[in-house]
Each structure stands twice: as structure tokens, then as C-alpha cells.
LUMZADO-228913 format. One record per residue (C-alpha): residue in one letter; x negated, y negated, z. Coordinates in steps of 0.001 Angstrom, whole numbers, padded with zeros to 6 digits, always signed. Example, Ala and Ser with C-alpha at 12.3 -4.5 7.8 and 13.67 -1.06 7.14 Angstrom:
LUMZADO-228913
A-012300+004500+007800S-013670+001060+007140
This chain:
LUMZADO-228913
M-135675-038012+025027A-133813-034761+025692E-135117-031317+025114L-133761-027842+025411D-136022-025136+026817T-135010-021548+026074S-138224-019807+026957G-137968-016362+028425G-140924-015813+030596G-142475-013553+033116K-142814-009855+033333Q-139766-007673+033423K-139275-004498+035392G-139679-001342+033547G-142988-002067+031987K-141739-003357+028679V-143576-006314+027379R-141383-008842+025752T-142616-011417+023373K-142511-014896+024652K-139843-016966+022907K-140859-020315+021620A-139203-023362+023165V-136586-025052+020974R-136743-028777+021298V-133811-030933+020184D-134362-034663+020089L-131010-036463+020707T-132351-040002+020541A-131092-040637+017012M-127616-039321+017884V-127366-041601+020945D-128454-044562+018818L-125816-043720+016226A-123108-043387+018896F-123909-046820+020341L-123953-048372+016859L-120516-046915+016099I-119096-048035+019426T-120464-051545+018877F-119078-051643+015328F-115558-050626+016386I-115503-053026+019343L-116535-055961+017183T-114178-055195+014279T-111053-054441+016319T-108441-057163+016491L-106682-057422+019789N-102917-057843+019945K-102070-061490+020167P-099157-062418+022409K-096045-063384+020516A-094600-066562+021910Q-092035-068948+020629E-092962-072597+020725L-090574-074725+022679I-091226-078441+022667M-090002-080101+025834P-090004-083859+026421D-092072-085380+029198K-090140-086093+032366D-091859-089469+032686D-091007-090454+029119I-087250-090738+029410T-085886-093087+026808H-082339-094253+027030D-082278-095319+023386Q-080840-092063+022094L-078668-091981+019033P-075053-091059+019629V-074081-087603+018446P-070486-086850+017544E-068996-084188+019798S-067529-082430+016784K-071112-081670+015648T-072187-079907+018865M-071675-076317+019866T-072197-075398+023516L-073249-071904+024589L-072638-071086+028281L-074676-068031+029238G-072883-065964+031872A-073112-062603+033604N-072733-059095+032115D-074554-060021+028894K-071687-062238+027758L-071507-065898+026820E-068843-068498+026233W-068946-071005+023419F-066964-074008+022334V-067363-076852+019870G-067106-080393+021153K-066367-081307+024740A-065485-078762+027419G-061723-078348+027566A-061085-079987+024187T-061138-076610+022436P-060538-073299+024217P-063822-071462+024857K-064321-067989+023439V-066186-065124+025142I-068574-063090+022979G-071625-060832+023346Y-075170-061278+022098G-075055-058847+019157K-075560-059855+015553N-071894-059182+014782E-070847-061539+017556L-073330-064335+018293R-075033-064471+014897A-071754-064318+012994T-070291-067071+015188L-073342-069305+014718I-073257-068874+010941E-069516-069497+010742Q-069530-072598+012957N-072622-074043+011263E-070923-073740+007864K-067735-075385+009185I-069661-078279+010726K-071810-078763+007609A-068664-078871+005486S-066983-081462+007688H-070078-083660+008283N-071520-084068+004769G-074060-081256+005069Q-075460-082285+008438P-076332-079228+010570M-074792-078604+013949I-076549-079165+017258V-076502-076266+019725I-076601-076870+023476V-077673-073822+025489S-076648-073854+029169P-077954-070822+031067S-076216-070128+034379A-077660-068535+037503Q-075933-065297+036459S-077653-065074+033060T-081026-063437+032524Y-084217-064553+030830K-083525-061953+028143N-080236-063712+027353V-081997-067048+026780V-084632-065413+024563T-081932-063620+022566V-080057-066879+021971M-083231-068672+020886D-084096-065776+018539E-080626-065880+016993L-080924-069653+016501N-084222-069053+014680I-082690-066342+012501V-079732-068536+011557D-082145-071455+011005I-080562-073933+013401E-083347-076287+014379Q-081468-078857+016434R-080991-077330+019863A-081354-078168+023516I-081582-076160+026722V-079827-078071+029482D-078778-077493+033064I-075306-076108+033418L-072625-078516+034660P-070047-077760+037377V-067281-077981+034745D-069047-075282+032739I-069456-073077+035824D-065704-073382+036427L-065082-072156+032861L-067366-069165+033423K-065667-068358+036760R-062228-068568+035142D-063205-065975+032520G-065049-063671+034962L-068580-064454+033753Y-069762-066057+036982K-069535-064567+040453
């Protein structure tokens, strides 16, 4: 319980007699109770920011099955992530078609994904394309996340993140995307 004492007491010089002021008493108990109730209310009703994460389902290393269905090379698009926020892409096998270097913007990567997906759907009776993402040692984590986000935006569900092959590294070196 808090109280405020404003009494003026004692005798003053000069012989004047002052009237004694009455003590003003302020009880702050109710205000402290209200403050704690409000703090408790806001703590309990606040929703904390939930981390935004993209689910990525990876197979078990112990559960390797060799009974995989064959996929035609003409249905696969390979993205080689290189340095300087650039990537190389080609459809089919490396060397069969000349790879093209593009950036990660929506006018480059997204437009390419949409265009190639439509071409592959048209030539394979509506079956969607499969995208193989091969990040190199020169690419960044941001590059991988950007590619996965673009694949989600374009609605390409069949994708794989694989280790980059020496042939692919040679392609990146040839075009200046790997040091």
C-alpha cells in the first residue's frame, strides 16, 4: 500500500503560525492490480510469429530402392546453380541441348519455367515436367530457396535436389559461373 504524505509541520521562523496541512493518502493497490491484469491479458492473447518453412520431403538413405520408373530425358529440366546469382538450364541430357544462362528474377527464371513446362506438357500428353536442381559450391542458400519458391509459384511439384556432377561443373566453368 502506497501513501503520499504532504504534511507541512513544525514551527517556522518569524512567528507566524501556519495551519497544519492534512496528509493526502493515495492508495495505488487497485492500479497495480489493474496493470498486472492488463499485462497478463496481453501476454496470453498475443500470437507469436510462427517460423515460415517450406516442407521438403527427403527419402531415407537406408531405404534406397532400385526399382525406379524410367523417366524420359525430354521430360526433365536441369537447373545448375552457379556463382554471381546466375544459373544455367537445359532440357534433357547435358550436352544434348545447349544450356542457357539466366538470372533468378521473375522475368527470367519464372518465365523460363512456365514456357518449358507448357512445351513439355504439350509434347507429353499433359504430363508435367520434372525439374532437377543441382546447386554448386559457388551458389548460395538464397539461390536454392529462390528456385524452390519459383517452382512453388509455377506449381511444378515433381522436383529433385541432387549433387552436381563433374560434367555440370565443366558447363558452369565454361560459361564463367564457377571459379
